[in-house]
TIVO-2410 file (N, C-alpha, C; in nm, 3 decimals):
# residues 58
REC num residu      c1      c2      c3 atome chaine
REC   1      X   5.751   3.893  13.892     N      A
REC   1      X   5.760   4.071  14.000    CA      A
REC   1      X   5.884   3.991  14.087     C      A
REC   2      X   5.970   4.102  14.124     N      A
REC   2      X   6.097   4.057  14.192    CA      A
REC   2      X   5.998   4.078  14.384     C      A
REC   3      X   6.050   3.967  14.465     N      A
REC   3      X   6.019   4.034  14.600    CA      A
REC   3      X   6.179   4.016  14.705     C      A
REC   4      X   6.173   4.074  14.791     N      A
REC   4      X   6.265   4.062  14.918    CA      A
REC   4      X   6.433   4.088  14.835     C      A
REC   5      X   6.520   4.015  14.855     N      A
REC   5      X   6.653   4.017  14.863    CA      A
REC   5      X   6.666   4.049  14.721     C      A
REC   6      X   6.616   3.949  14.634     N      A
REC   6      X   6.650   4.025  14.473    CA      A
REC   6      X   6.594   4.142  14.419     C      A
REC   7      X   6.487   4.175  14.485     N      A
REC   7      X   6.460   4.301  14.458    CA      A
REC   7      X   6.550   4.467  14.546     C      A
REC   8      X   6.603   4.383  14.626     N      A
REC   8      X   6.681   4.522  14.704    CA      A
REC   8      X   6.829   4.474  14.643     C      A
REC   9      X   6.844   4.329  14.595     N      A
REC   9      X   6.997   4.393  14.530    CA      A
REC   9      X   6.996   4.425  14.381     C      A
REC  10      X   6.870   4.404  14.336     N      A
REC  10      X   6.881   4.501  14.197    CA      A
REC  10      X   6.844   4.672  14.223     C      A
REC  11      X   6.792   4.683  14.278     N      A
REC  11      X   6.790   4.816  14.343    CA      A
REC  11      X   6.954   4.877  14.403     C      A
REC  12      X   6.979   4.795  14.459     N      A
REC  12      X   7.133   4.829  14.469    CA      A
REC  12      X   7.242   4.818  14.385     C      A
REC  13      X   7.206   4.730  14.330     N      A
REC  13      X   7.338   4.773  14.171    CA      A
REC  13      X   7.257   4.856  14.086     C      A
REC  14      X   7.147   4.937  14.076     N      A
REC  14      X   7.132   5.008  14.023    CA      A
REC  14      X   7.138   5.140  14.063     C      A
REC  15      X   7.156   5.164  14.210     N      A
REC  15      X   7.234   5.229  14.242    CA      A
REC  15      X   7.374   5.269  14.230     C      A
REC  16      X   7.464   5.141  14.256     N      A
REC  16      X   7.623   5.164  14.206    CA      A
REC  16      X   7.645   5.184  14.118     C      A
REC  17      X   7.545   5.165  14.022     N      A
REC  17      X   7.556   5.146  13.845    CA      A
REC  17      X   7.603   5.330  13.844     C      A
REC  18      X   7.449   5.394  13.897     N      A
REC  18      X   7.393   5.530  13.861    CA      A
REC  18      X   7.489   5.660  13.933     C      A
REC  19      X   7.577   5.589  14.014     N      A
REC  19      X   7.667   5.658  14.123    CA      A
REC  19      X   7.793   5.608  14.009     C      A
REC  20      X   7.811   5.501  13.970     N      A
REC  20      X   7.966   5.492  13.932    CA      A
REC  20      X   7.969   5.589  13.796     C      A
REC  21      X   7.836   5.608  13.678     N      A
REC  21      X   7.823   5.688  13.634    CA      A
REC  21      X   7.819   5.829  13.626     C      A
REC  22      X   7.772   5.901  13.762     N      A
REC  22      X   7.757   6.037  13.793    CA      A
REC  22      X   7.911   6.042  13.797     C      A
REC  23      X   8.019   5.959  13.875     N      A
REC  23      X   8.179   5.985  13.881    CA      A
REC  23      X   8.279   5.993  13.735     C      A
REC  24      X   8.203   5.938  13.692     N      A
REC  24      X   8.255   5.902  13.577    CA      A
REC  24      X   8.257   6.058  13.463     C      A
REC  25      X   8.121   6.079  13.490     N      A
REC  25      X   8.049   6.249  13.414    CA      A
REC  25      X   8.186   6.354  13.510     C      A
REC  26      X   8.168   6.370  13.583     N      A
REC  26      X   8.220   6.440  13.668    CA      A
REC  26      X   8.326   6.436  13.643     C      A
REC  27      X   8.418   6.321  13.672     N      A
REC  27      X   8.616   6.325  13.583    CA      A
REC  27      X   8.584   6.379  13.427     C      A
REC  28      X   8.504   6.355  13.385     N      A
REC  28      X   8.508   6.382  13.243    CA      A
REC  28      X   8.511   6.534  13.193     C      A
REC  29      X   8.380   6.566  13.272     N      A
REC  29      X   8.388   6.765  13.305    CA      A
REC  29      X   8.571   6.802  13.336     C      A
REC  30      X   8.552   6.733  13.493     N      A
REC  30      X   8.659   6.774  13.477    CA      A
REC  30      X   8.855   6.771  13.402     C      A
REC  31      X   8.810   6.744  13.388     N      A
REC  31      X   8.921   6.702  13.270    CA      A
REC  31      X   8.915   6.852  13.150     C      A
REC  32      X   8.771   6.808  13.107     N      A
REC  32      X   8.768   6.939  13.039    CA      A
REC  32      X   8.767   7.054  13.034     C      A
REC  33      X   8.752   7.084  13.157     N      A
REC  33      X   8.790   7.197  13.191    CA      A
REC  33      X   8.897   7.273  13.267     C      A
REC  34      X   8.982   7.115  13.288     N      A
REC  34      X   9.142   7.133  13.284    CA      A
REC  34      X   9.203   7.189  13.156     C      A
REC  35      X   9.183   7.107  13.070     N      A
REC  35      X   9.254   7.088  12.975    CA      A
REC  35      X   9.195   7.272  12.804     C      A
REC  36      X   9.056   7.289  12.910     N      A
REC  36      X   9.058   7.465  12.868    CA      A
REC  36      X   9.111   7.491  12.942     C      A
REC  37      X   9.135   7.532  13.069     N      A
REC  37      X   9.250   7.649  13.179    CA      A
REC  37      X   9.350   7.632  13.061     C      A
REC  38      X   9.397   7.543  13.067     N      A
REC  38      X   9.552   7.523  13.002    CA      A
REC  38      X   9.585   7.612  12.896     C      A
REC  39      X   9.487   7.545  12.785     N      A
REC  39      X   9.459   7.556  12.624    CA      A
REC  39      X   9.482   7.791  12.640     C      A
REC  40      X   9.402   7.842  12.802     N      A
REC  40      X   9.412   7.953  12.761    CA      A
REC  40      X   9.488   8.045  12.849     C      A
REC  41      X   9.532   7.961  12.965     N      A
REC  41      X   9.717   8.026  12.999    CA      A
REC  41      X   9.814   8.030  12.933     C      A
REC  42      X   9.779   7.874  12.791     N      A
REC  42      X   9.923   7.851  12.735    CA      A
REC  42      X   9.938   8.023  12.622     C      A
REC  43      X   9.791   8.061  12.609     N      A
REC  43      X   9.767   8.118  12.479    CA      A
REC  43      X   9.769   8.262  12.544     C      A
REC  44      X   9.766   8.303  12.659     N      A
REC  44      X   9.789   8.438  12.718    CA      A
REC  44      X   9.947   8.444  12.774     C      A
REC  45      X   9.968   8.358  12.758     N      A
REC  45      X  10.149   8.343  12.793    CA      A
REC  45      X  10.220   8.354  12.720     C      A
REC  46      X  10.148   8.401  12.580     N      A
REC  46      X  10.204   8.403  12.455    CA      A
REC  46      X  10.310   8.320  12.395     C      A
REC  47      X  10.321   8.201  12.395     N      A
REC  47      X  10.347   8.081  12.352    CA      A
REC  47      X  10.319   8.055  12.187     C      A
REC  48      X  10.418   8.015  12.126     N      A
REC  48      X  10.359   7.984  12.003    CA      A
REC  48      X  10.260   7.965  11.989     C      A
REC  49      X  10.201   7.966  11.828     N      A
REC  49      X  10.080   7.853  11.867    CA      A
REC  49      X  10.095   7.731  11.746     C      A
REC  50      X  10.224   7.748  11.677     N      A
REC  50      X  10.292   7.656  11.584    CA      A
REC  50      X  10.387   7.545  11.634     C      A
REC  51      X  10.391   7.418  11.580     N      A
REC  51      X  10.436   7.305  11.664    CA      A
REC  51      X  10.597   7.261  11.599     C      A
REC  52      X  10.700   7.364  11.552     N      A
REC  52      X  10.743   7.353  11.455    CA      A
REC  52      X  10.886   7.282  11.551     C      A
REC  53      X  10.877   7.271  11.695     N      A
REC  53      X  10.976   7.260  11.731    CA      A
REC  53      X  11.047   7.360  11.836     C      A
REC  54      X  11.019   7.479  11.811     N      A
REC  54      X  11.057   7.614  11.932    CA      A
REC  54      X  11.173   7.656  11.792     C      A
REC  55      X  11.200   7.603  11.681     N      A
REC  55      X  11.270   7.688  11.574    CA      A
REC  55      X  11.148   7.812  11.504     C      A
REC  56      X  11.257   7.915  11.476     N      A
REC  56      X  11.211   8.020  11.419    CA      A
REC  56      X  11.282   8.072  11.265     C      A
REC  57      X  11.188   8.025  11.186     N      A
REC  57      X  11.313   8.042  11.038    CA      A
REC  57      X  11.337   8.213  11.049     C      A
REC  58      X  11.209   8.306  11.079     N      A
REC  58      X  11.233   8.461  11.025    CA      A
REC  58      X  11.315   8.510  11.057     C      A
***
């Protein structure tokens, strides 16, 4: 069983790890929301869906 400084440092390490995990998850979610927003704006702006380099053979 851990006591004293060992228990406190283990508890601190756990909190720091959880803090980092939460921040990474928040950044990933923000990037997904940003990507979805960009796709919605791109489609509503009427841009072509094909990636042919902008050439139109019609």
